[in-house]
C-alpha positions in Angstrom: 4.1 -168.2 103.4 7.0 -166.7 105.2 7.1 -169.3 107.9 6.3 -172.0 105.5 9.6 -170.8 103.4 11.4 -170.8 106.6 10.2 -174.4 107.9 11.2 -175.8 104.4 14.7 -174.3 104.9 14.9 -175.5 108.5 14.0 -179.2 107.3 16.1 -179.0 104.2 19.4 -177.9 106.3 19.0 -181.1 108.7 19.4 -179.1 111.9 15.7 -180.3 113.2 15.1 -183.8 112.7 11.8 -183.3 114.8 10.5 -181.1 111.7 11.7 -183.8 109.3 9.8 -186.8 110.6 6.6 -184.5 111.7 6.6 -183.3 107.8 7.4 -186.8 106.5 4.1 -188.1 108.6 2.2 -184.7 107.7 1.7 -184.1 111.5 3.2 -180.5 111.6 0.8 -177.5 111.0 1.5 -173.7 110.7 -1.1 -171.2 112.2 -1.3 -167.4 111.9 -2.4 -165.7 115.3 -3.6 -162.6 114.8 -3.9 -161.8 118.6 -2.5 -158.5 119.7 -2.0 -159.6 123.3 -0.5 -162.5 125.3 -3.6 -163.3 127.1 -5.5 -164.0 123.5 -2.1 -165.9 122.6 -2.8 -168.2 125.2 -6.4 -168.7 124.4 -5.0 -169.6 120.7 -2.4 -172.1 122.1 -5.1 -174.0 124.3 -7.1 -174.3 121.0 -4.2 -175.8 119.1 -3.0 -178.0 121.8 -6.3 -179.7 121.5 -5.2 -180.5 117.8 -2.1 -182.4 118.9 -3.3 -186.0 118.3 -1.1 -188.8 117.9 2.8 -189.3 118.1 5.0 -186.5 116.1 2.0 -184.0 116.1 3.1 -180.2 116.2 2.1 -177.0 115.2 3.9 -173.4 114.8 1.9 -170.6 115.9 3.2 -167.5 114.2 2.1 -164.4 116.0 3.1 -161.5 113.6 1.0 -158.9 115.1 1.7 -158.9 118.7 3.5 -155.9 118.6 5.3 -156.0 121.9 6.8 -159.3 121.2 7.7 -158.0 117.4 9.8 -155.2 118.9 11.2 -157.2 121.8 13.2 -160.7 122.0 13.3 -160.3 125.8 9.6 -159.7 126.3 8.6 -162.5 124.0 11.1 -164.8 125.8 9.6 -163.9 129.4 6.0 -164.3 128.2 6.7 -167.5 126.7 8.3 -169.0 129.6 5.6 -168.0 131.7 3.1 -169.5 129.4 4.6 -173.0 129.8 3.2 -173.0 133.7 -0.1 -173.4 131.9 0.6 -176.3 129.6 2.4 -178.5 131.6 1.9 -181.4 129.2 3.2 -179.6 126.3 6.6 -178.1 125.3 6.7 -174.5 124.2 9.8 -173.7 122.1 10.1 -169.9 121.3 11.5 -168.5 117.8 12.2 -165.0 117.0 13.7 -162.7 114.4 15.9 -161.4 117.2 16.6 -164.5 119.4 19.6 -163.7 121.5 19.5 -166.3 124.0 23.1 -167.6 123.8 26.4 -165.6 124.3 29.9 -167.0 125.3 30.1 -168.6 128.7 32.0 -166.3 131.0 32.6 -168.7 134.2 35.3 -170.9 135.1 35.7 -174.1 136.6 35.5 -173.4 140.5 33.3 -170.2 140.3 30.4 -169.6 142.5 27.0 -168.6 141.0 23.4 -169.0 141.6 21.5 -171.5 139.5 18.2 -173.0 138.6 18.1 -176.8 139.3 16.3 -179.8 137.5 13.4 -180.8 139.7 12.6 -184.8 140.1 9.9 -184.6 137.9 11.6 -182.6 135.0 11.4 -178.6 134.7 13.1 -175.9 136.1 13.1 -174.9 139.7 11.2 -172.0 141.0 14.3 -170.4 142.6 18.0 -170.5 142.2 20.6 -172.2 144.5 24.2 -171.8 145.3 26.3 -173.9 143.3 30.0 -174.4 142.0 30.8 -174.8 138.3 32.7 -178.1 137.5 32.5 -177.7 133.8 31.1 -176.3 130.7 33.1 -178.2 127.9 30.8 -179.6 125.5 32.1 -183.1 125.5 31.4 -183.4 129.5 28.4 -181.2 129.7 26.8 -181.0 126.5 26.3 -177.8 124.0 25.6 -174.7 125.7 25.0 -176.7 129.1 27.3 -176.9 132.5 27.9 -179.3 135.1 27.5 -177.7 138.4 27.5 -179.0 142.0 25.0 -177.4 144.4 25.1 -176.7 148.0 23.9 -180.3 148.9 26.6 -182.0 147.0 23.9 -182.9 144.1 25.4 -182.4 140.7 23.8 -181.6 137.6 23.9 -180.5 134.1 22.0 -177.4 133.3 21.7 -175.1 130.3 23.9 -171.9 130.6 20.9 -169.4 131.0 19.9 -171.3 134.0 23.2 -170.1 135.7 22.9 -166.2 136.8 25.8 -164.1 135.1 27.4 -166.9 133.1 26.8 -165.3 129.6 28.7 -161.8 129.0 30.3 -161.8 126.2 29.8 -161.9 122.1 26.5 -163.3 120.8 27.1 -167.1 119.5 26.1 -168.1 116.1 23.9 -170.7 117.7 21.2 -168.1 118.1 20.3 -168.2 114.3 18.7 -171.8 115.1 16.0 -170.0 116.9 15.5 -167.0 114.6 12.2 -167.3 112.6 10.8 -164.8 110.2 8.0 -163.8 113.1 7.8 -164.4 116.6 6.8 -168.1 116.7 5.8 -170.7 119.5 6.3 -174.5 118.7 3.8 -176.4 120.5 5.3 -179.9 121.0 3.4 -183.2 123.1 5.4 -183.6 126.2 5.1 -187.6 125.4 7.0 -187.3 122.4 9.7 -185.3 124.1 10.0 -187.8 126.9 10.1 -190.4 124.2 13.0 -189.1 122.0 15.1 -188.6 125.2 14.5 -192.4 126.2 14.9 -193.7 122.6 17.6 -191.4 121.2 20.0 -190.7 124.2 22.2 -188.1 125.5 25.4 -188.9 123.3 23.3 -188.8 120.0 21.3 -185.7 121.0 24.8 -184.0 122.0 26.1 -185.0 118.7 23.2 -183.6 117.0 23.9 -180.3 118.8 27.4 -180.1 118.1 26.5 -180.7 114.4 24.1 -178.0 114.6 26.8 -175.6 116.4 29.1 -176.1 113.1 26.2 -175.3 110.7 25.4 -172.1 112.7 29.1 -170.9 112.5 29.8 -171.6 108.8 26.5 -170.0 108.2 26.8 -167.1 110.4 24.1 -164.5 112.1 24.4 -162.0 109.3 23.7 -164.4 106.3 20.6 -166.1 108.0 19.2 -162.7 109.2 19.5 -161.7 105.4 17.5 -165.1 104.6 14.6 -164.1 107.1 14.2 -160.7 105.5 13.8 -162.3 102.0 11.3 -164.6 103.6 9.0 -161.8 104.8 
């Protein structure tokens, strides 16, 4: 019930068009995973992945009994990041009561750093490379992204958290967009992600992210956290 209340709020606020479409098409499911270990959760994800049939099919796997995840956002994020390697055709999006992925960007244009890069087939590289920051302006690089130039001359736009030491200030209100009543993994079909990227385009996606950022700033982390407590 807690996850359903949260999902209804997310859908109603318009911050996630994906959930709106999936709900309208009756393609979204919520399941409670009672597993206590990450290995057991992985088995449940494998089972649920087989149920993703048809465009916009999606499932939210709520893991309220995984003690390590419940008490530590960083442990949850690390484990979910590692789990993505076992599901190459899916997208795994982490939500957590204490999600703290984003803080203010601390680097300036011209600063040197180490960053992951996007590989040709998509996805993050396994190691970081030297780069120079060119811009972190939303109108240039997108929301919570930065344009960098790597040592080989290649320029890419990458998420802030791909760049080592790039965030060190106060937490951003943006984090509330990834805060849920319990540690939750959102399973998405990779084919749908690719379709949206082609059909919608970078400009429209960035416009949506900027709108969501304004929503988050107006609501604030404290108000959203009170809402999550009321959902439990």
